[in-house]
C-alpha positions in Angstrom: -42.4 -92.4 81.1 -45.6 -92.1 79.0 -46.0 -89.1 76.8 -49.2 -87.8 75.3 -49.2 -87.4 71.5 -49.9 -83.7 72.2 -47.1 -82.7 74.5 -43.4 -82.8 75.3 -41.8 -83.3 78.7 -39.7 -80.2 79.6 -36.9 -79.8 82.0 -34.7 -76.8 82.8 -31.3 -77.2 84.2 -29.0 -74.2 84.5 -29.2 -72.3 81.2 -30.5 -75.3 79.2 -34.0 -76.2 78.4 -34.7 -79.8 77.2 -37.8 -81.1 75.4 -38.4 -84.8 75.0 -41.3 -85.3 72.7 -43.3 -88.2 71.2 -42.6 -88.8 67.5 -46.2 -87.9 66.6 -46.3 -84.5 68.3 -49.2 -82.5 67.0 -48.3 -79.1 68.6 -45.5 -77.3 66.8 -44.9 -74.8 69.6 -42.6 -75.0 72.6 -44.2 -75.1 76.0 -42.9 -71.7 77.2 -45.9 -69.5 77.9 -46.0 -70.5 81.6 -42.4 -69.4 82.3 -41.5 -66.0 83.6 -39.4 -63.5 81.6 -36.5 -64.1 84.1 -36.5 -67.8 83.5 -36.8 -67.4 79.7 -33.9 -64.8 79.7 -31.6 -67.2 81.6 -32.0 -70.0 78.9 -29.0 -70.0 76.6 -29.4 -73.5 75.0 -32.1 -75.8 73.9 -32.3 -79.5 73.2 -35.3 -81.1 71.6 -35.4 -84.8 70.9 -38.2 -87.1 69.8 -38.9 -90.4 68.2 -37.5 -93.7 69.3 -34.8 -96.2 68.3 -31.1 -96.1 68.2 -31.0 -92.6 66.6 -33.7 -90.3 68.0 -35.1 -87.8 65.5 -36.3 -84.3 66.1 -39.9 -83.8 67.1 -40.6 -80.7 65.1 -41.0 -80.3 61.3 -40.0 -76.6 61.4 -38.6 -74.1 63.8 -41.3 -73.5 66.4 -42.6 -69.9 66.0 -42.4 -69.1 69.7 -38.7 -69.9 69.9 -38.2 -66.1 69.8 -39.3 -66.0 73.5 -35.8 -67.5 74.2 -34.0 -64.2 73.5 -30.6 -65.3 74.8 -30.0 -68.5 72.9 -26.4 -68.9 71.9 -24.8 -70.7 69.0 -22.4 -73.4 70.1 
């Protein structure tokens, strides 16, 4: 799998959305704007990984501002 330095790969399974990002991601927003409100409202958990090596590091330097589109996230 080859990732652009500008984007993350996104998958949605059940109520979980997963982002796998390159370590040098430039965009600090989640790719959510193409999803319907129904899909966004069914997402209750998020996983974002990036970097490489034995211990992956998170791809974002701060909480993405558009995370508020995921209105039903739950603390686990």
